[in-house]
C-alpha positions in Angstrom: 19.4 -22.2 -17.1 20.1 -23.1 -20.9 22.7 -22.0 -23.9 24.7 -20.9 -21.3 22.7 -18.1 -19.6 21.7 -16.9 -16.7 19.2 -14.4 -14.9 20.7 -11.5 -13.6 19.5 -9.5 -10.9 17.8 -6.1 -12.0 19.9 -3.5 -10.6 18.6 0.7 -9.9 21.5 3.0 -10.1 21.3 7.0 -9.4 23.9 9.1 -11.2 24.6 7.1 -14.0 26.0 10.4 -15.5 28.6 11.1 -12.8 31.9 9.7 -12.1 31.5 7.0 -10.5 27.9 6.4 -12.1 29.7 6.3 -15.2 32.3 3.8 -14.0 29.9 1.8 -12.6 27.3 1.3 -15.3 30.6 0.3 -17.4 31.5 -2.8 -15.3 27.8 -3.3 -14.7 27.1 -3.5 -18.7 30.0 -6.3 -18.6 29.3 -9.8 -19.7 30.8 -11.2 -16.3 28.0 -9.1 -14.7 25.6 -10.8 -12.4 23.2 -7.8 -13.1 20.9 -5.8 -15.1 20.8 -2.4 -15.5 17.4 -1.6 -15.8 16.7 1.2 -18.1 14.9 4.0 -16.3 11.6 5.0 -18.9 11.7 8.8 -17.9 13.9 11.8 -16.8 13.0 12.5 -12.9 14.0 14.7 -10.6 15.2 13.4 -6.8 13.7 16.7 -5.0 9.9 16.6 -7.1 8.7 13.4 -5.0 6.1 12.8 -8.0 8.0 12.1 -10.2 9.4 9.6 -8.8 5.6 7.8 -9.0 6.1 4.6 -11.2 9.2 5.2 -12.2 9.9 0.7 -11.4 7.8 -1.1 -14.1 9.5 -3.8 -12.4 11.3 -4.0 -8.7 14.8 -4.1 -8.7 16.6 -6.8 -6.3 19.1 -3.6 -5.5 19.4 0.6 -5.3 22.6 2.0 -5.4 21.9 5.6 -5.2 25.3 7.7 -6.3 23.4 10.9 -7.8 23.9 13.3 -5.4 25.7 17.3 -5.3 29.4 16.6 -4.6 31.3 19.9 -5.6 32.6 20.8 -2.3 32.4 24.6 -3.0 28.8 23.9 -4.3 28.2 22.6 -1.1 29.8 25.5 0.6 27.9 28.3 -1.5 24.7 26.9 -1.5 24.2 24.6 1.6 20.5 24.3 1.4 20.5 23.5 -2.2 23.1 20.6 -1.2 20.5 19.7 1.7 17.9 19.8 -0.5 19.5 17.6 -2.7 21.8 15.1 -0.9 19.5 14.2 2.4 15.3 15.5 0.9 16.1 13.5 -2.3 17.6 10.6 -1.1 14.3 10.4 1.4 12.2 10.8 -1.6 13.7 8.0 -3.2 13.3 5.6 0.0 9.9 7.3 0.3 9.7 6.2 -3.2 10.8 2.6 -2.7 8.9 1.8 0.3 6.0 2.7 -1.7 6.0 0.2 -4.3 7.3 -2.5 -1.3 10.8 -3.0 -2.8 12.3 -5.0 -0.2 15.9 -5.7 -1.9 19.2 -4.1 -1.3 19.6 -0.4 -1.2 23.7 1.2 -0.8 23.9 4.9 -0.3 27.0 5.8 -1.7 28.4 9.4 -0.4 31.4 11.5 -1.5 30.7 15.3 -0.4 34.4 16.3 0.8 36.1 12.9 -0.1 37.5 14.4 -2.9 41.6 16.1 -2.1 42.0 18.2 -4.4 39.4 20.6 -2.7 40.7 23.1 -0.3 38.5 22.4 3.4 36.9 24.5 5.1 38.1 25.8 8.1 36.6 23.8 11.6 35.6 26.6 12.6 33.5 27.4 9.6 29.7 28.3 9.9 27.1 27.8 7.5 24.5 30.1 6.6 21.7 27.7 5.8 
């Protein structure tokens, strides 16, 4: 490597518009970062598998999956939607990467229920699905 440049590892991050995603993005944009954040060429929806086809012109070395429904009251208000976003959306993402031959690192970050300012439901509370 010449001129002080170095090859950066390619990273794809879902959920960049969320709280954690914005902070992750700012850290990755620092000059000292060993990672290059891959741009997303078009909008995609994790709940729509077709929107993930051909999304990555070059495969990342790693993925950080932050996208999801994380607002606890909404999760209890509409658990089926939360399941569709958080579970099936993740499954769709994993399947899309598998279909592309992805062999890198996949980090799944789940934040649902981790925020203390929301009251937690009674342990005996039943959710309707």
